[in-house]
Every structure is written in C-alpha cells, then in structure tokens.
PDB file of N, H, CA, C and O in Angstrom:
ATOM      1  N   MET A   1      51.978  25.183  68.528  1.00  0.00           N
ATOM      2  CA  MET A   1      50.887  25.295  67.524  1.00  0.00           C
ATOM      3  C   MET A   1      51.349  26.142  66.396  1.00  0.00           C
ATOM      4  O   MET A   1      51.955  27.211  66.472  1.00  0.00           O
ATOM      5  N   ALA A   2      50.904  25.391  65.167  1.00  0.00           N
ATOM      6  H   ALA A   2      50.412  24.523  65.106  1.00  0.00           H
ATOM      7  CA  ALA A   2      51.084  26.270  63.922  1.00  0.00           C
ATOM      8  C   ALA A   2      50.270  27.342  63.701  1.00  0.00           C
ATOM      9  O   ALA A   2      49.139  27.214  64.170  1.00  0.00           O
ATOM     10  N   ALA A   3      50.544  28.534  63.032  1.00  0.00           N
ATOM     11  H   ALA A   3      51.463  28.639  62.651  1.00  0.00           H
ATOM     12  CA  ALA A   3      49.686  29.566  62.704  1.00  0.00           C
ATOM     13  C   ALA A   3      48.715  28.935  61.825  1.00  0.00           C
ATOM     14  O   ALA A   3      48.988  27.919  61.187  1.00  0.00           O
ATOM     15  N   ASP A   4      47.430  29.596  61.772  1.00  0.00           N
ATOM     16  H   ASP A   4      47.208  30.422  62.291  1.00  0.00           H
ATOM     17  CA  ASP A   4      46.546  29.384  60.945  1.00  0.00           C
ATOM     18  C   ASP A   4      46.474  30.357  59.721  1.00  0.00           C
ATOM     19  O   ASP A   4      45.467  30.467  59.022  1.00  0.00           O
ATOM     20  N   PHE A   5      47.518  30.982  59.547  1.00  0.00           N
ATOM     21  H   PHE A   5      48.336  30.893  60.115  1.00  0.00           H
ATOM     22  CA  PHE A   5      47.552  32.018  58.331  1.00  0.00           C
ATOM     23  C   PHE A   5      48.888  32.058  58.044  1.00  0.00           C
ATOM     24  O   PHE A   5      49.750  31.666  58.831  1.00  0.00           O
ATOM     25  N   ILE A   6      49.166  32.630  56.670  1.00  0.00           N
ATOM     26  H   ILE A   6      48.466  32.948  56.030  1.00  0.00           H
ATOM     27  CA  ILE A   6      50.468  33.220  56.124  1.00  0.00           C
ATOM     28  C   ILE A   6      50.307  34.404  55.746  1.00  0.00           C
ATOM     29  O   ILE A   6      49.166  34.704  55.393  1.00  0.00           O
ATOM     30  N   LYS A   7      51.142  35.225  55.706  1.00  0.00           N
ATOM     31  H   LYS A   7      52.069  34.981  55.993  1.00  0.00           H
ATOM     32  CA  LYS A   7      51.191  36.618  55.128  1.00  0.00           C
ATOM     33  C   LYS A   7      51.453  36.471  53.526  1.00  0.00           C
ATOM     34  O   LYS A   7      52.173  35.596  53.044  1.00  0.00           O
ATOM     35  N   LEU A   8      50.847  37.333  52.875  1.00  0.00           N
ATOM     36  H   LEU A   8      50.263  38.043  53.266  1.00  0.00           H
ATOM     37  CA  LEU A   8      50.966  37.228  51.385  1.00  0.00           C
ATOM     38  C   LEU A   8      52.292  37.320  50.796  1.00  0.00           C
ATOM     39  O   LEU A   8      52.636  36.615  49.847  1.00  0.00           O
ATOM     40  N   ASP A   9      53.181  38.351  51.458  1.00  0.00           N
ATOM     41  H   ASP A   9      52.902  38.924  52.228  1.00  0.00           H
ATOM     42  CA  ASP A   9      54.442  38.312  50.834  1.00  0.00           C
ATOM     43  C   ASP A   9      55.255  37.270  51.200  1.00  0.00           C
ATOM     44  O   ASP A   9      56.239  37.071  50.487  1.00  0.00           O
ATOM     45  N   GLN A  10      55.074  36.575  52.124  1.00  0.00           N
ATOM     46  H   GLN A  10      54.275  36.736  52.702  1.00  0.00           H
ATOM     47  CA  GLN A  10      55.726  35.201  52.510  1.00  0.00           C
ATOM     48  C   GLN A  10      55.196  34.121  51.613  1.00  0.00           C
ATOM     49  O   GLN A  10      55.991  33.241  51.286  1.00  0.00           O
ATOM     50  N   PHE A  11      53.924  34.063  51.157  1.00  0.00           N
ATOM     51  H   PHE A  11      53.277  34.778  51.422  1.00  0.00           H
ATOM     52  CA  PHE A  11      53.236  33.076  50.285  1.00  0.00           C
ATOM     53  C   PHE A  11      54.014  33.239  49.077  1.00  0.00           C
ATOM     54  O   PHE A  11      54.583  32.261  48.593  1.00  0.00           O
ATOM     55  N   LEU A  12      54.102  34.535  48.473  1.00  0.00           N
ATOM     56  H   LEU A  12      53.640  35.330  48.866  1.00  0.00           H
ATOM     57  CA  LEU A  12      54.687  34.728  47.196  1.00  0.00           C
ATOM     58  C   LEU A  12      56.211  34.267  47.096  1.00  0.00           C
ATOM     59  O   LEU A  12      56.763  34.018  46.024  1.00  0.00           O
ATOM     60  N   LYS A  13      56.774  34.191  48.248  1.00  0.00           N
ATOM     61  H   LYS A  13      56.326  34.394  49.118  1.00  0.00           H
ATOM     62  CA  LYS A  13      58.181  33.580  48.256  1.00  0.00           C
ATOM     63  C   LYS A  13      58.155  32.206  48.284  1.00  0.00           C
ATOM     64  O   LYS A  13      58.895  31.566  47.538  1.00  0.00           O
ATOM     65  N   ILE A  14      57.357  31.641  49.090  1.00  0.00           N
ATOM     66  H   ILE A  14      56.755  32.161  49.696  1.00  0.00           H
ATOM     67  CA  ILE A  14      57.234  30.077  49.089  1.00  0.00           C
ATOM     68  C   ILE A  14      56.865  29.526  47.694  1.00  0.00           C
ATOM     69  O   ILE A  14      57.431  28.483  47.368  1.00  0.00           O
ATOM     70  N   ILE A  15      55.974  30.095  46.805  1.00  0.00           N
ATOM     71  H   ILE A  15      55.514  30.942  47.069  1.00  0.00           H
ATOM     72  CA  ILE A  15      55.638  29.693  45.874  1.00  0.00           C
ATOM     73  C   ILE A  15      56.502  29.934  44.529  1.00  0.00           C
ATOM     74  O   ILE A  15      56.229  29.561  43.388  1.00  0.00           O
ATOM     75  N   ASN A  16      57.657  30.686  44.999  1.00  0.00           N
ATOM     76  H   ASN A  16      57.879  30.990  45.926  1.00  0.00           H
ATOM     77  CA  ASN A  16      58.581  31.124  43.985  1.00  0.00           C
ATOM     78  C   ASN A  16      58.273  31.996  42.965  1.00  0.00           C
ATOM     79  O   ASN A  16      58.818  31.989  41.861  1.00  0.00           O
ATOM     80  N   VAL A  17      57.198  32.925  43.412  1.00  0.00           N
ATOM     81  H   VAL A  17      56.755  32.930  44.309  1.00  0.00           H
ATOM     82  CA  VAL A  17      56.797  34.161  42.373  1.00  0.00           C
ATOM     83  C   VAL A  17      57.847  35.231  42.428  1.00  0.00           C
ATOM     84  O   VAL A  17      58.271  35.862  41.460  1.00  0.00           O
ATOM     85  N   VAL A  18      58.249  35.369  43.797  1.00  0.00           N
ATOM     86  H   VAL A  18      57.905  34.857  44.584  1.00  0.00           H
ATOM     87  CA  VAL A  18      59.305  36.350  43.938  1.00  0.00           C
ATOM     88  C   VAL A  18      60.402  35.674  44.694  1.00  0.00           C
ATOM     89  O   VAL A  18      60.291  34.578  45.245  1.00  0.00           O
ATOM     90  N   ARG A  19      61.557  36.483  44.668  1.00  0.00           N
ATOM     91  H   ARG A  19      61.647  37.373  44.221  1.00  0.00           H
ATOM     92  CA  ARG A  19      62.776  36.107  45.543  1.00  0.00           C
ATOM     93  C   ARG A  19      62.971  36.738  46.694  1.00  0.00           C
ATOM     94  O   ARG A  19      63.755  36.197  47.474  1.00  0.00           O
ATOM     95  N   SER A  20      62.395  37.888  47.063  1.00  0.00           N
ATOM     96  H   SER A  20      61.758  38.328  46.429  1.00  0.00           H
ATOM     97  CA  SER A  20      62.712  38.671  48.277  1.00  0.00           C
ATOM     98  C   SER A  20      61.349  39.412  48.583  1.00  0.00           C
ATOM     99  O   SER A  20      60.404  39.572  47.810  1.00  0.00           O
ATOM    100  N   GLY A  21      61.464  39.790  49.790  1.00  0.00           N
ATOM    101  H   GLY A  21      62.231  39.659  50.418  1.00  0.00           H
ATOM    102  CA  GLY A  21      60.297  40.709  50.462  1.00  0.00           C
ATOM    103  C   GLY A  21      60.132  41.916  49.519  1.00  0.00           C
ATOM    104  O   GLY A  21      59.027  42.289  49.125  1.00  0.00           O
ATOM    105  N   GLY A  22      61.271  42.490  49.188  1.00  0.00           N
ATOM    106  H   GLY A  22      62.168  42.186  49.508  1.00  0.00           H
ATOM    107  CA  GLY A  22      61.288  43.795  48.461  1.00  0.00           C
ATOM    108  C   GLY A  22      60.359  43.649  47.058  1.00  0.00           C
ATOM    109  O   GLY A  22      59.427  44.381  46.724  1.00  0.00           O
ATOM    110  N   GLU A  23      60.883  42.512  46.360  1.00  0.00           N
ATOM    111  H   GLU A  23      61.639  41.917  46.631  1.00  0.00           H
ATOM    112  CA  GLU A  23      60.437  42.094  45.345  1.00  0.00           C
ATOM    113  C   GLU A  23      58.691  41.927  45.268  1.00  0.00           C
ATOM    114  O   GLU A  23      57.930  42.308  44.378  1.00  0.00           O
ATOM    115  N   ALA A  24      58.403  41.245  46.489  1.00  0.00           N
ATOM    116  H   ALA A  24      59.021  40.935  47.212  1.00  0.00           H
ATOM    117  CA  ALA A  24      56.950  40.924  46.890  1.00  0.00           C
ATOM    118  C   ALA A  24      56.302  42.250  46.879  1.00  0.00           C
ATOM    119  O   ALA A  24      55.361  42.495  46.124  1.00  0.00           O
ATOM    120  N   LYS A  25      56.848  43.203  47.798  1.00  0.00           N
ATOM    121  H   LYS A  25      57.612  43.004  48.411  1.00  0.00           H
ATOM    122  CA  LYS A  25      56.158  44.598  47.897  1.00  0.00           C
ATOM    123  C   LYS A  25      55.814  45.132  46.656  1.00  0.00           C
ATOM    124  O   LYS A  25      54.662  45.489  46.409  1.00  0.00           O
ATOM    125  N   LEU A  26      56.828  45.220  45.772  1.00  0.00           N
ATOM    126  H   LEU A  26      57.764  44.930  45.972  1.00  0.00           H
ATOM    127  CA  LEU A  26      56.662  45.870  44.259  1.00  0.00           C
ATOM    128  C   LEU A  26      55.446  45.209  43.387  1.00  0.00           C
ATOM    129  O   LEU A  26      54.586  45.849  42.783  1.00  0.00           O
ATOM    130  N   ILE A  27      55.563  43.817  43.456  1.00  0.00           N
ATOM    131  H   ILE A  27      56.262  43.298  43.947  1.00  0.00           H
ATOM    132  CA  ILE A  27      54.359  43.232  42.622  1.00  0.00           C
ATOM    133  C   ILE A  27      52.963  43.455  43.267  1.00  0.00           C
ATOM    134  O   ILE A  27      51.979  43.721  42.577  1.00  0.00           O
ATOM    135  N   ILE A  28      52.919  43.338  44.589  1.00  0.00           N
ATOM    136  H   ILE A  28      53.718  43.122  45.150  1.00  0.00           H
ATOM    137  CA  ILE A  28      51.773  43.630  45.307  1.00  0.00           C
ATOM    138  C   ILE A  28      51.160  45.099  45.250  1.00  0.00           C
ATOM    139  O   ILE A  28      49.963  45.348  45.110  1.00  0.00           O
ATOM    140  N   ARG A  29      52.177  46.020  45.383  1.00  0.00           N
ATOM    141  H   ARG A  29      53.150  45.818  45.497  1.00  0.00           H
ATOM    142  CA  ARG A  29      51.872  47.485  45.249  1.00  0.00           C
ATOM    143  C   ARG A  29      51.399  47.975  43.769  1.00  0.00           C
ATOM    144  O   ARG A  29      50.692  48.965  43.582  1.00  0.00           O
ATOM    145  N   SER A  30      51.913  47.104  42.729  1.00  0.00           N
ATOM    146  H   SER A  30      52.487  46.300  42.881  1.00  0.00           H
ATOM    147  CA  SER A  30      51.411  47.423  41.434  1.00  0.00           C
ATOM    148  C   SER A  30      50.281  46.830  41.184  1.00  0.00           C
ATOM    149  O   SER A  30      49.904  46.808  40.013  1.00  0.00           O
ATOM    150  N   GLY A  31      49.614  46.319  42.031  1.00  0.00           N
ATOM    151  H   GLY A  31      49.919  46.337  42.983  1.00  0.00           H
ATOM    152  CA  GLY A  31      48.086  45.934  41.616  1.00  0.00           C
ATOM    153  C   GLY A  31      48.148  44.669  40.977  1.00  0.00           C
ATOM    154  O   GLY A  31      47.085  44.345  40.448  1.00  0.00           O
ATOM    155  N   GLU A  32      49.251  43.713  40.849  1.00  0.00           N
ATOM    156  H   GLU A  32      50.115  43.976  41.278  1.00  0.00           H
ATOM    157  CA  GLU A  32      49.193  42.494  40.026  1.00  0.00           C
ATOM    158  C   GLU A  32      48.641  41.410  40.773  1.00  0.00           C
ATOM    159  O   GLU A  32      48.514  40.350  40.161  1.00  0.00           O
ATOM    160  N   VAL A  33      48.255  41.459  42.074  1.00  0.00           N
ATOM    161  H   VAL A  33      48.358  42.320  42.572  1.00  0.00           H
ATOM    162  CA  VAL A  33      47.912  40.335  42.779  1.00  0.00           C
ATOM    163  C   VAL A  33      46.617  40.396  43.164  1.00  0.00           C
ATOM    164  O   VAL A  33      46.155  41.477  43.529  1.00  0.00           O
ATOM    165  N   LEU A  34      45.845  39.258  43.141  1.00  0.00           N
ATOM    166  H   LEU A  34      46.220  38.380  42.845  1.00  0.00           H
ATOM    167  CA  LEU A  34      44.346  39.344  43.504  1.00  0.00           C
ATOM    168  C   LEU A  34      44.372  38.254  44.679  1.00  0.00           C
ATOM    169  O   LEU A  34      45.106  37.268  44.613  1.00  0.00           O
ATOM    170  N   VAL A  35      43.697  38.452  45.530  1.00  0.00           N
ATOM    171  H   VAL A  35      43.100  39.252  45.584  1.00  0.00           H
ATOM    172  CA  VAL A  35      43.348  37.462  46.636  1.00  0.00           C
ATOM    173  C   VAL A  35      41.742  37.127  46.654  1.00  0.00           C
ATOM    174  O   VAL A  35      40.973  38.024  47.001  1.00  0.00           O
ATOM    175  N   ASN A  36      41.315  36.050  46.341  1.00  0.00           N
ATOM    176  H   ASN A  36      41.939  35.322  46.059  1.00  0.00           H
ATOM    177  CA  ASN A  36      39.961  35.752  46.284  1.00  0.00           C
ATOM    178  C   ASN A  36      39.216  36.670  45.142  1.00  0.00           C
ATOM    179  O   ASN A  36      38.063  37.070  45.302  1.00  0.00           O
ATOM    180  N   GLY A  37      39.912  36.931  44.100  1.00  0.00           N
ATOM    181  H   GLY A  37      40.848  36.606  43.969  1.00  0.00           H
ATOM    182  CA  GLY A  37      39.308  37.688  43.009  1.00  0.00           C
ATOM    183  C   GLY A  37      39.291  39.135  43.322  1.00  0.00           C
ATOM    184  O   GLY A  37      38.674  39.848  42.531  1.00  0.00           O
ATOM    185  N   GLU A  38      39.888  39.712  44.385  1.00  0.00           N
ATOM    186  H   GLU A  38      40.389  39.132  45.027  1.00  0.00           H
ATOM    187  CA  GLU A  38      40.092  41.021  44.565  1.00  0.00           C
ATOM    188  C   GLU A  38      41.466  41.575  44.664  1.00  0.00           C
ATOM    189  O   GLU A  38      42.330  40.955  45.284  1.00  0.00           O
ATOM    190  N   MET A  39      41.731  42.795  44.043  1.00  0.00           N
ATOM    191  H   MET A  39      41.029  43.298  43.539  1.00  0.00           H
ATOM    192  CA  MET A  39      43.023  43.357  44.101  1.00  0.00           C
ATOM    193  C   MET A  39      43.591  43.443  45.547  1.00  0.00           C
ATOM    194  O   MET A  39      42.865  43.937  46.409  1.00  0.00           O
ATOM    195  N   GLU A  40      44.660  43.062  45.834  1.00  0.00           N
ATOM    196  H   GLU A  40      45.250  42.661  45.134  1.00  0.00           H
ATOM    197  CA  GLU A  40      45.242  43.208  47.155  1.00  0.00           C
ATOM    198  C   GLU A  40      46.585  44.175  47.196  1.00  0.00           C
ATOM    199  O   GLU A  40      47.599  43.873  46.567  1.00  0.00           O
ATOM    200  N   LEU A  41      46.507  45.079  47.808  1.00  0.00           N
ATOM    201  H   LEU A  41      45.683  45.324  48.319  1.00  0.00           H
ATOM    202  CA  LEU A  41      47.638  46.091  47.943  1.00  0.00           C
ATOM    203  C   LEU A  41      48.518  45.967  49.230  1.00  0.00           C
ATOM    204  O   LEU A  41      49.536  46.640  49.393  1.00  0.00           O
ATOM    205  N   ARG A  42      48.064  45.090  50.092  1.00  0.00           N
ATOM    206  H   ARG A  42      47.237  44.544  49.959  1.00  0.00           H
ATOM    207  CA  ARG A  42      48.719  44.813  51.475  1.00  0.00           C
ATOM    208  C   ARG A  42      49.575  43.816  51.584  1.00  0.00           C
ATOM    209  O   ARG A  42      49.014  42.726  51.692  1.00  0.00           O
ATOM    210  N   ARG A  43      50.865  43.783  51.597  1.00  0.00           N
ATOM    211  H   ARG A  43      51.321  44.669  51.509  1.00  0.00           H
ATOM    212  CA  ARG A  43      51.767  42.649  51.770  1.00  0.00           C
ATOM    213  C   ARG A  43      51.582  41.828  52.819  1.00  0.00           C
ATOM    214  O   ARG A  43      51.905  40.640  52.804  1.00  0.00           O
ATOM    215  N   GLY A  44      51.047  42.423  53.797  1.00  0.00           N
ATOM    216  H   GLY A  44      50.784  43.388  53.809  1.00  0.00           H
ATOM    217  CA  GLY A  44      50.801  41.731  55.216  1.00  0.00           C
ATOM    218  C   GLY A  44      49.486  41.030  55.307  1.00  0.00           C
ATOM    219  O   GLY A  44      49.037  40.529  56.338  1.00  0.00           O
ATOM    220  N   ARG A  45      48.830  41.041  53.977  1.00  0.00           N
ATOM    221  H   ARG A  45      49.195  41.448  53.140  1.00  0.00           H
ATOM    222  CA  ARG A  45      47.536  40.497  54.239  1.00  0.00           C
ATOM    223  C   ARG A  45      47.413  39.134  54.671  1.00  0.00           C
ATOM    224  O   ARG A  45      48.058  38.314  54.019  1.00  0.00           O
ATOM    225  N   LYS A  46      46.708  38.710  55.650  1.00  0.00           N
ATOM    226  H   LYS A  46      46.183  39.377  56.180  1.00  0.00           H
ATOM    227  CA  LYS A  46      46.825  37.302  56.078  1.00  0.00           C
ATOM    228  C   LYS A  46      45.806  36.296  55.139  1.00  0.00           C
ATOM    229  O   LYS A  46      44.621  36.519  54.890  1.00  0.00           O
ATOM    230  N   LEU A  47      46.546  35.229  54.732  1.00  0.00           N
ATOM    231  H   LEU A  47      47.508  35.048  54.934  1.00  0.00           H
ATOM    232  CA  LEU A  47      45.883  34.399  53.851  1.00  0.00           C
ATOM    233  C   LEU A  47      45.611  33.252  54.733  1.00  0.00           C
ATOM    234  O   LEU A  47      46.500  32.981  55.540  1.00  0.00           O
ATOM    235  N   TYR A  48      44.578  32.549  54.730  1.00  0.00           N
ATOM    236  H   TYR A  48      43.855  32.769  54.074  1.00  0.00           H
ATOM    237  CA  TYR A  48      44.001  31.407  55.252  1.00  0.00           C
ATOM    238  C   TYR A  48      43.743  30.293  54.385  1.00  0.00           C
ATOM    239  O   TYR A  48      43.700  30.480  53.169  1.00  0.00           O
ATOM    240  N   ASP A  49      43.561  29.111  54.898  1.00  0.00           N
ATOM    241  H   ASP A  49      43.596  28.959  55.886  1.00  0.00           H
ATOM    242  CA  ASP A  49      43.459  27.846  54.238  1.00  0.00           C
ATOM    243  C   ASP A  49      42.271  28.175  53.090  1.00  0.00           C
ATOM    244  O   ASP A  49      41.240  28.815  53.296  1.00  0.00           O
ATOM    245  N   GLU A  50      42.650  27.633  51.977  1.00  0.00           N
ATOM    246  H   GLU A  50      43.487  27.113  51.811  1.00  0.00           H
ATOM    247  CA  GLU A  50      41.599  27.620  50.662  1.00  0.00           C
ATOM    248  C   GLU A  50      41.531  28.980  50.160  1.00  0.00           C
ATOM    249  O   GLU A  50      40.652  29.129  49.311  1.00  0.00           O
ATOM    250  N   ASP A  51      42.324  30.190  50.490  1.00  0.00           N
ATOM    251  H   ASP A  51      43.038  30.070  51.180  1.00  0.00           H
ATOM    252  CA  ASP A  51      42.310  31.315  49.831  1.00  0.00           C
ATOM    253  C   ASP A  51      43.039  31.117  48.576  1.00  0.00           C
ATOM    254  O   ASP A  51      44.054  30.422  48.515  1.00  0.00           O
ATOM    255  N   ILE A  52      42.432  31.834  47.395  1.00  0.00           N
ATOM    256  H   ILE A  52      41.607  32.398  47.444  1.00  0.00           H
ATOM    257  CA  ILE A  52      43.186  31.869  46.180  1.00  0.00           C
ATOM    258  C   ILE A  52      43.742  33.017  45.872  1.00  0.00           C
ATOM    259  O   ILE A  52      43.131  34.083  45.934  1.00  0.00           O
ATOM    260  N   VAL A  53      45.088  32.888  45.472  1.00  0.00           N
ATOM    261  H   VAL A  53      45.584  32.021  45.421  1.00  0.00           H
ATOM    262  CA  VAL A  53      45.952  34.026  45.144  1.00  0.00           C
ATOM    263  C   VAL A  53      46.277  33.939  43.659  1.00  0.00           C
ATOM    264  O   VAL A  53      46.874  32.952  43.228  1.00  0.00           O
ATOM    265  N   THR A  54      45.863  35.046  42.775  1.00  0.00           N
ATOM    266  H   THR A  54      45.378  35.848  43.125  1.00  0.00           H
ATOM    267  CA  THR A  54      46.132  34.963  41.429  1.00  0.00           C
ATOM    268  C   THR A  54      47.113  35.997  40.943  1.00  0.00           C
ATOM    269  O   THR A  54      46.962  37.152  41.343  1.00  0.00           O
ATOM    270  N   ILE A  55      48.003  35.738  40.205  1.00  0.00           N
ATOM    271  H   ILE A  55      48.125  34.800  39.880  1.00  0.00           H
ATOM    272  CA  ILE A  55      49.224  36.590  39.718  1.00  0.00           C
ATOM    273  C   ILE A  55      49.060  36.187  38.231  1.00  0.00           C
ATOM    274  O   ILE A  55      49.058  35.012  37.866  1.00  0.00           O
ATOM    275  N   GLU A  56      48.913  37.317  37.346  1.00  0.00           N
ATOM    276  H   GLU A  56      48.914  38.272  37.643  1.00  0.00           H
ATOM    277  CA  GLU A  56      48.685  37.237  36.023  1.00  0.00           C
ATOM    278  C   GLU A  56      47.580  36.307  35.653  1.00  0.00           C
ATOM    279  O   GLU A  56      46.455  36.725  35.930  1.00  0.00           O
ATOM    280  N   ASP A  57      47.660  35.106  35.072  1.00  0.00           N
ATOM    281  H   ASP A  57      48.574  34.767  34.847  1.00  0.00           H
ATOM    282  CA  ASP A  57      46.613  34.257  34.709  1.00  0.00           C
ATOM    283  C   ASP A  57      46.662  32.912  35.543  1.00  0.00           C
ATOM    284  O   ASP A  57      45.982  31.916  35.297  1.00  0.00           O
ATOM    285  N   THR A  58      47.582  33.048  36.572  1.00  0.00           N
ATOM    286  H   THR A  58      48.135  33.858  36.772  1.00  0.00           H
ATOM    287  CA  THR A  58      48.020  31.757  37.282  1.00  0.00           C
ATOM    288  C   THR A  58      47.227  31.893  38.723  1.00  0.00           C
ATOM    289  O   THR A  58      47.260  32.937  39.374  1.00  0.00           O
ATOM    290  N   SER A  59      46.593  30.851  39.092  1.00  0.00           N
ATOM    291  H   SER A  59      46.566  30.003  38.563  1.00  0.00           H
ATOM    292  CA  SER A  59      46.108  30.805  40.477  1.00  0.00           C
ATOM    293  C   SER A  59      46.559  29.921  41.387  1.00  0.00           C
ATOM    294  O   SER A  59      46.713  28.770  40.977  1.00  0.00           O
ATOM    295  N   PHE A  60      46.835  30.171  42.613  1.00  0.00           N
ATOM    296  H   PHE A  60      46.710  31.106  42.946  1.00  0.00           H
ATOM    297  CA  PHE A  60      47.391  29.341  43.662  1.00  0.00           C
ATOM    298  C   PHE A  60      46.578  29.407  44.818  1.00  0.00           C
ATOM    299  O   PHE A  60      46.334  30.470  45.388  1.00  0.00           O
ATOM    300  N   THR A  61      46.070  28.097  45.252  1.00  0.00           N
ATOM    301  H   THR A  61      46.267  27.233  44.789  1.00  0.00           H
ATOM    302  CA  THR A  61      45.353  27.695  46.433  1.00  0.00           C
ATOM    303  C   THR A  61      46.187  27.723  47.751  1.00  0.00           C
ATOM    304  O   THR A  61      47.285  27.168  47.701  1.00  0.00           O
ATOM    305  N   VAL A  62      45.833  28.252  48.825  1.00  0.00           N
ATOM    306  H   VAL A  62      44.941  28.702  48.865  1.00  0.00           H
ATOM    307  CA  VAL A  62      46.721  28.369  49.935  1.00  0.00           C
ATOM    308  C   VAL A  62      46.243  27.166  50.745  1.00  0.00           C
ATOM    309  O   VAL A  62      45.053  27.055  51.041  1.00  0.00           O
ATOM    310  N   HIS A  63      47.109  26.315  51.086  1.00  0.00           N
ATOM    311  H   HIS A  63      48.075  26.406  50.845  1.00  0.00           H
ATOM    312  CA  HIS A  63      46.970  25.333  52.251  1.00  0.00           C
ATOM    313  C   HIS A  63      47.703  25.406  53.387  1.00  0.00           C
ATOM    314  O   HIS A  63      48.910  25.177  53.311  1.00  0.00           O
ATOM    315  N   ILE A  64      47.165  25.702  54.509  1.00  0.00           N
ATOM    316  H   ILE A  64      46.184  25.888  54.571  1.00  0.00           H
ATOM    317  CA  ILE A  64      47.755  25.789  55.782  1.00  0.00           C
ATOM    318  C   ILE A  64      48.095  24.329  56.519  1.00  0.00           C
ATOM    319  O   ILE A  64      47.111  23.599  56.645  1.00  0.00           O
ATOM    320  N   SER A  65      49.130  23.908  56.929  1.00  0.00           N
ATOM    321  H   SER A  65      49.929  24.501  56.826  1.00  0.00           H
ATOM    322  CA  SER A  65      49.248  22.788  57.611  1.00  0.00           C
ATOM    323  C   SER A  65      49.045  23.127  59.135  1.00  0.00           C
ATOM    324  O   SER A  65      49.487  24.182  59.589  1.00  0.00           O
ATOM    325  N   THR A  66      48.478  22.364  59.794  1.00  0.00           N
ATOM    326  H   THR A  66      48.119  21.507  59.425  1.00  0.00           H
ATOM    327  CA  THR A  66      48.278  22.634  61.360  1.00  0.00           C
ATOM    328  C   THR A  66      48.587  21.328  62.031  1.00  0.00           C
ATOM    329  O   THR A  66      48.516  21.231  63.256  1.00  0.00           O
TER     330      THR A  66
END
C-alpha cells in the first residue's frame, strides 16, 4: 500500500526546488515555504493530496498516487 502523504522536504526535492535535504531544511527554516497559505517551518510536515505548497510566487499542488 502506498503512503497517503509525503514529507515537505521530500516534496521539495521531487519538484526540483532543492537538490538536497540540507538545502530543503534551509529554505523551510528561512520561512520561504507556505503550505496552504501558512508559513511552515517543519521539514517533516506531512503533505496530503491537494495541499498547496508555495515558494516565492510559485505554487505547487500535491498529488498523491495510491
């Protein structure tokens, strides 16, 4: 069974916003990442289908395949 979520740092790597977990940690901790319109500082934040992640002025919608 596939997971019904993905962690924020993994998602940022998949969409090629960052190249590593360390880079993801820095961008998240700097307050540059919004999840569903709210600042998110936890790199382990669980994202679910249809969550919206925004970095700068670009938004990405999470799609979980099950």
